[in-house]
Backbone as JSON, one array per atom type, in Angstrom:
{
  "sequence": "MIVGTYYSPPFGGGVRGEGPLFFIFMRGLVIKNTGSWYTVKTEEGKTIESKIKGNFRLKGIRSTNPVAVGDHVVITPNQEGTAFITEIEDRRNYIIRKSPNLSKQSHIIAANIDQAFLIVTTNYPETSTTFIDQIGRASCRERVCLYV",
  "N": [[6.56, 14.14, -10.78], [3.67, 13.51, -12.63], [1.65, 14.52, -15.26], [-1.51, 13.8, -16.33], [-3.81, 13.39, -19.07], [-7.26, 13.63, -19.51], [-10.14, 13.18, -21.32], [-13.24, 14.67, -21.04], [-16.55, 13.2, -20.94], [-19.01, 13.48, -23.61], [-21.46, 16.11, -23.55], [-24.74, 16.6, -24.24], [-24.55, 15.73, -26.9], [-22.19, 15.4, -29.62], [-18.71, 14.5, -30.1], [-16.72, 14.52, -28.13], [-16.37, 15.82, -24.79], [-16.34, 18.99, -23.16], [-13.67, 19.52, -23.37], [-10.18, 18.81, -22.62], [-9.46, 17.54, -19.36], [-7.14, 18.02, -16.79], [-5.14, 15.95, -14.81], [-3.12, 15.41, -11.95], [-0.66, 13.11, -11.32], [1.21, 11.47, -8.88], [4.14, 9.78, -7.77], [4.88, 7.74, -4.96], [5.86, 6.6, -1.63], [4.43, 4.47, 0.71], [4.44, 5.23, 4.04], [3.2, 5.05, 6.46], [0.34, 3.68, 8.11], [-2.87, 4.25, 9.21], [-5.76, 3.14, 10.25], [-8.08, 3.74, 7.76], [-6.52, 5.54, 6.47], [-3.54, 6.5, 4.76], [-0.17, 7.47, 4.97], [1.71, 9.0, 2.61], [4.87, 9.37, 1.23], [6.09, 11.5, -1.11], [8.02, 11.54, -4.2], [9.2, 13.99, -4.23], [9.63, 14.48, -1.6], [7.59, 15.36, 0.03], [4.93, 14.8, 2.38], [1.77, 13.26, 2.17], [-1.52, 12.79, 3.23], [-3.49, 10.04, 2.44], [-6.12, 8.14, 0.83], [-7.46, 4.96, -0.2], [-8.97, 4.1, -3.33], [-12.15, 2.6, -3.92], [-12.08, 0.65, -5.94], [-10.02, -1.23, -5.75], [-10.77, -3.55, -4.48], [-12.27, -4.74, -6.44], [-10.41, -5.6, -8.25], [-9.47, -8.08, -7.66], [-7.79, -8.37, -5.46], [-7.02, -10.17, -2.73], [-6.96, -9.44, 0.13], [-7.04, -8.16, 3.46], [-6.12, -5.64, 3.66], [-5.36, -3.85, 1.01], [-3.25, -2.1, 0.48], [-0.01, -1.64, 1.77], [2.41, -0.71, 4.28], [5.41, 0.39, 2.9], [4.77, -0.05, 0.29], [5.04, 1.04, -3.09], [3.35, 3.58, -4.61], [0.89, 5.2, -6.77], [-0.47, 8.37, -6.63], [-3.28, 10.64, -6.66], [-3.6, 13.91, -6.08], [-6.09, 15.9, -4.33], [-8.45, 18.66, -4.01], [-8.75, 19.16, -1.29], [-6.33, 18.87, -0.07], [-5.54, 16.34, 0.49], [-5.13, 12.99, -0.85], [-5.89, 10.48, -3.38], [-5.12, 7.07, -3.56], [-4.31, 5.6, -6.48], [-3.07, 3.56, -7.8], [-1.16, 0.61, -7.23], [2.16, -0.21, -7.28], [4.1, -2.99, -8.55], [5.09, -5.4, -6.13], [8.22, -6.13, -4.59], [8.67, -7.97, -2.57], [6.92, -9.31, 0.3], [5.55, -9.54, 3.63], [3.21, -11.58, 5.13], [0.3, -12.38, 7.14], [-2.09, -14.78, 8.16], [-5.47, -13.82, 8.18], [-7.21, -13.72, 11.19], [-10.02, -13.87, 11.54], [-11.12, -14.09, 9.02], [-10.63, -16.65, 7.23], [-9.92, -17.14, 4.54], [-8.63, -14.93, 3.7], [-5.77, -12.73, 3.79], [-3.43, -10.75, 5.72], [-1.44, -8.16, 4.89], [1.58, -7.38, 6.23], [3.93, -5.85, 5.77], [5.66, -4.42, 2.91], [8.04, -4.72, 0.18], [10.58, -5.16, 1.48], [13.83, -4.78, 2.81], [15.45, -5.56, 4.98], [14.9, -7.08, 8.2], [14.28, -6.72, 11.69], [14.04, -8.65, 14.53], [12.96, -8.46, 17.69], [13.15, -10.08, 20.68], [11.8, -11.31, 23.8], [12.85, -12.87, 26.83], [11.54, -13.42, 29.23], [8.44, -12.42, 30.67], [6.79, -10.51, 28.83], [7.19, -13.85, 27.62], [8.61, -14.61, 24.52], [7.16, -16.53, 22.05], [8.53, -19.51, 20.73], [7.49, -20.61, 18.47], [6.43, -18.4, 17.15], [8.81, -17.04, 16.53], [9.94, -18.92, 14.77], [8.02, -18.84, 12.69], [8.26, -16.17, 11.73], [10.91, -16.28, 10.92], [10.8, -18.26, 8.85], [9.05, -16.96, 7.05], [10.58, -14.69, 6.4], [12.83, -15.85, 5.21], [11.64, -17.15, 3.0], [10.81, -14.93, 1.52], [13.19, -13.78, 0.93], [14.37, -11.92, 2.73], [16.63, -10.3, 4.78], [17.04, -11.3, 8.04], [17.46, -10.21, 11.33], [17.98, -11.29, 14.57]],
  "CA": [[5.16, 14.41, -10.94], [3.2, 13.2, -13.97], [0.36, 15.13, -15.57], [-2.25, 12.98, -17.28], [-4.92, 14.06, -19.75], [-8.5, 12.87, -19.59], [-11.17, 13.93, -22.03], [-14.53, 14.5, -20.4], [-17.55, 12.65, -21.84], [-19.8, 14.51, -24.28], [-22.7, 16.56, -22.95], [-25.65, 17.12, -25.26], [-24.12, 15.4, -28.26], [-20.78, 15.66, -29.93], [-17.82, 13.36, -29.95], [-16.06, 14.63, -26.83], [-16.96, 16.83, -23.92], [-15.91, 20.38, -23.26], [-12.23, 19.62, -23.58], [-9.41, 17.96, -21.71], [-9.28, 17.83, -17.95], [-5.8, 17.59, -16.45], [-4.97, 15.37, -13.49], [-1.73, 15.26, -11.54], [-0.35, 11.84, -10.7], [2.51, 11.52, -8.21], [4.6, 8.52, -7.22], [5.3, 7.88, -3.58], [6.08, 5.42, -0.8], [3.58, 4.44, 1.9], [5.31, 5.15, 5.22], [2.4, 4.87, 7.68], [-1.05, 3.32, 7.91], [-3.7, 4.42, 10.39], [-7.13, 2.9, 9.83], [-8.23, 3.81, 6.31], [-5.63, 6.6, 5.96], [-2.16, 6.14, 4.49], [0.73, 8.6, 4.78], [2.54, 8.72, 1.44], [5.97, 10.31, 1.02], [6.27, 11.62, -2.56], [9.4, 11.6, -4.68], [9.71, 15.33, -3.9], [9.87, 14.53, -0.16], [6.4, 15.86, 0.72], [4.02, 13.75, 2.86], [0.36, 13.54, 1.88], [-2.47, 11.81, 3.75], [-4.18, 9.48, 1.28], [-7.07, 7.03, 0.98], [-7.54, 4.15, -1.42], [-10.25, 4.09, -4.03], [-12.84, 1.34, -3.71], [-11.96, -0.32, -7.02], [-8.99, -2.24, -5.5], [-11.47, -4.79, -4.13], [-12.76, -5.32, -7.68], [-9.29, -6.08, -9.04], [-9.09, -9.42, -7.23], [-6.84, -8.37, -4.36], [-7.64, -10.92, -1.63], [-6.29, -9.07, 1.36], [-7.82, -7.24, 4.28], [-5.57, -4.3, 3.4], [-4.67, -3.95, -0.28], [-2.05, -1.25, 0.49], [0.77, -1.88, 2.98], [3.59, 0.14, 4.48], [6.48, -0.06, 2.03], [4.3, -0.1, -1.1], [5.22, 2.18, -3.98], [2.0, 3.84, -5.12], [0.62, 6.4, -7.56], [-1.57, 9.09, -5.99], [-3.85, 11.81, -7.32], [-4.0, 14.89, -5.06], [-7.38, 16.56, -4.53], [-8.51, 20.05, -3.56], [-8.74, 19.22, 0.18], [-4.97, 18.7, 0.43], [-5.28, 14.91, 0.63], [-5.0, 12.36, -2.16], [-6.39, 9.13, -3.56], [-4.17, 6.11, -4.12], [-4.97, 5.09, -7.68], [-2.36, 2.4, -8.33], [-0.1, 0.01, -6.41], [3.17, -0.78, -8.15], [4.45, -4.37, -8.21], [5.9, -5.56, -4.91], [9.4, -6.98, -4.67], [8.38, -9.03, -1.6], [6.03, -8.88, 1.37], [5.33, -10.46, 4.74], [1.78, -11.64, 5.41], [-0.19, -13.31, 8.15], [-3.48, -15.14, 7.9], [-6.44, -13.05, 8.95], [-7.8, -14.68, 12.14], [-11.47, -14.0, 11.4], [-11.46, -14.4, 7.63], [-9.59, -17.64, 6.94], [-9.49, -17.13, 3.15], [-7.92, -13.7, 3.39], [-4.52, -12.52, 4.51], [-3.15, -9.38, 6.12], [-0.07, -7.84, 4.51], [2.2, -6.62, 7.31], [4.84, -4.87, 5.16], [6.04, -4.76, 1.54], [9.32, -4.22, -0.33], [11.43, -5.16, 2.68], [15.24, -5.09, 2.6], [15.89, -6.29, 6.15], [13.97, -7.05, 9.33], [14.86, -6.94, 13.02], [13.09, -9.27, 15.44], [13.38, -8.29, 19.08], [12.41, -11.05, 21.49], [12.0, -11.25, 25.25], [12.98, -14.21, 27.41], [10.41, -13.53, 30.17], [7.51, -11.32, 31.0], [6.23, -11.78, 28.34], [8.1, -14.71, 26.89], [8.29, -14.71, 23.09], [6.93, -17.91, 21.63], [9.48, -20.0, 19.73], [6.71, -20.81, 17.24], [6.38, -17.08, 16.49], [10.15, -16.79, 15.99], [10.07, -19.8, 13.61], [7.15, -18.34, 11.62], [8.88, -14.97, 11.16], [12.12, -16.75, 10.24], [10.41, -18.9, 7.59], [8.51, -15.94, 6.14], [11.7, -13.86, 5.94], [13.65, -16.67, 4.3], [10.84, -17.35, 1.79], [10.76, -13.68, 0.76], [14.57, -13.32, 0.77], [14.59, -10.75, 3.57], [17.67, -10.55, 5.78], [16.44, -11.18, 9.37], [18.35, -10.11, 12.48], [17.27, -11.6, 15.81]],
  "C": [[4.81, 14.16, -12.4], [1.86, 13.89, -14.15], [-0.29, 14.28, -16.62], [-3.39, 13.77, -17.88], [-6.1, 13.11, -19.82], [-9.51, 13.72, -20.31], [-12.52, 13.62, -21.41], [-15.54, 13.94, -21.4], [-18.4, 13.76, -22.46], [-21.08, 14.84, -23.52], [-23.56, 17.14, -24.06], [-25.19, 16.85, -26.68], [-22.65, 15.72, -28.46], [-19.94, 14.43, -29.65], [-17.14, 13.35, -28.59], [-16.74, 15.72, -26.03], [-16.39, 18.21, -24.18], [-14.43, 20.54, -23.53], [-11.49, 18.79, -22.56], [-9.43, 18.48, -20.28], [-7.89, 17.3, -17.59], [-5.76, 17.1, -15.0], [-3.49, 15.25, -13.19], [-1.59, 13.91, -10.84], [1.05, 11.97, -10.1], [2.86, 10.13, -7.71], [5.05, 8.76, -5.79], [5.44, 6.54, -2.89], [5.18, 5.53, 0.42], [4.48, 4.25, 3.11], [4.53, 4.93, 6.51], [0.97, 4.52, 7.29], [-1.79, 3.47, 9.23], [-5.15, 4.28, 9.95], [-7.23, 2.89, 8.31], [-7.34, 4.88, 5.67], [-4.21, 6.08, 5.83], [-1.34, 7.42, 4.34], [1.69, 8.21, 3.68], [3.61, 9.81, 1.33], [6.26, 10.33, -0.49], [7.74, 11.65, -2.92], [10.04, 12.96, -4.38], [9.97, 15.49, -2.41], [8.7, 15.04, 0.66], [5.55, 14.68, 1.19], [2.58, 14.19, 2.66], [-0.49, 12.42, 2.47], [-3.34, 11.35, 2.58], [-5.13, 8.37, 1.69], [-7.06, 6.22, -0.3], [-8.93, 4.3, -2.04], [-10.85, 2.69, -3.89], [-12.62, 0.28, -4.77], [-10.84, -1.34, -6.8], [-9.64, -3.57, -5.14], [-11.96, -5.51, -5.4], [-11.65, -5.93, -8.53], [-8.77, -7.43, -8.57], [-8.04, -9.46, -6.13], [-7.52, -9.0, -3.15], [-6.91, -10.65, -0.33], [-7.18, -8.12, 2.14], [-7.35, -5.8, 4.1], [-4.79, -4.34, 2.09], [-3.4, -3.12, -0.36], [-1.34, -1.47, 1.82], [1.91, -0.87, 3.08], [4.72, -0.47, 3.66], [6.07, -0.14, 0.57], [4.67, 1.19, -1.83], [3.89, 2.37, -4.68], [1.99, 5.06, -6.03], [-0.59, 7.07, -6.92], [-2.02, 10.26, -6.87], [-4.29, 12.78, -6.24], [-5.37, 15.5, -5.38], [-7.35, 17.96, -3.92], [-8.44, 20.2, -2.05], [-7.34, 19.1, 0.77], [-4.62, 17.26, 0.73], [-5.17, 14.32, -0.78], [-5.69, 11.01, -2.18], [-5.28, 8.27, -4.13], [-4.88, 5.44, -5.29], [-4.31, 3.83, -8.23], [-1.32, 1.94, -7.32], [0.9, -0.6, -7.38], [3.51, -2.19, -7.68], [5.36, -4.41, -6.99], [7.08, -6.47, -5.18], [9.23, -8.2, -3.75], [7.41, -8.46, -0.57], [5.94, -9.95, 2.43], [3.84, -10.41, 5.06], [1.51, -12.52, 6.63], [-1.64, -13.62, 7.79], [-4.39, -14.3, 8.76], [-7.17, -14.01, 9.88], [-9.3, -14.9, 11.94], [-11.9, -14.43, 10.0], [-10.39, -15.35, 7.08], [-9.1, -17.61, 5.5], [-8.74, -15.86, 2.78], [-6.66, -13.6, 4.23], [-4.38, -11.04, 4.84], [-1.69, -9.11, 5.79], [0.52, -6.94, 5.6], [3.09, -5.52, 6.75], [5.23, -5.36, 3.77], [7.38, -4.14, 1.19], [10.36, -4.07, 0.78], [12.86, -5.53, 2.3], [15.79, -5.94, 3.75], [14.88, -6.13, 7.27], [14.73, -7.33, 10.62], [13.76, -7.51, 13.91], [13.65, -9.17, 16.85], [12.51, -9.2, 19.94], [12.72, -10.85, 22.97], [12.08, -12.68, 25.78], [11.96, -14.45, 28.52], [9.63, -12.23, 30.24], [7.39, -10.26, 29.91], [7.28, -12.56, 27.56], [7.66, -14.78, 25.43], [8.22, -16.17, 22.7], [7.96, -18.32, 20.58], [8.77, -20.28, 18.4], [6.63, -19.51, 16.45], [7.73, -16.77, 15.83], [10.36, -17.63, 14.73], [9.24, -19.29, 12.43], [7.75, -17.11, 10.94], [10.14, -15.36, 10.39], [11.82, -17.39, 8.9], [9.9, -17.88, 6.58], [9.63, -15.07, 5.57], [12.56, -14.61, 4.93], [12.93, -16.86, 2.96], [10.86, -16.11, 0.9], [12.15, -13.06, 0.55], [14.84, -11.98, 1.47], [15.61, -11.13, 4.63], [17.07, -10.27, 7.16], [17.52, -11.19, 10.43], [17.53, -10.36, 13.73], [18.1, -11.12, 16.97]]
}
């Protein structure tokens, strides 16, 4: 857990505000994504439901989902028992797919992957060999060990 200091802006003159405000920043791993909510497991082992702040879109992230399962993030807990994701740490690797409706954007499926398992069916429904090839190429490109 990291405690950061922020000085509030001045009210009615003066150089600084009323004094420092303290914020708690925690590092964690995104383990689940449901809609706009992310479940983050902190370094202490606690899980916290979190949302992203809107400024990720302003930072040039061209993805339909700027945060993916597997991302290491920094969160700031709030009084409601949830948290805001304030920072995404650099990714080691990730697997993406093109967004079908927004051709210029992509959808990050997972990040910081060590290994992947692809389970295929031979009939009902038959797994497309094109799909298997695409996953294989993406895994190889990102240096992820793929088991089929």
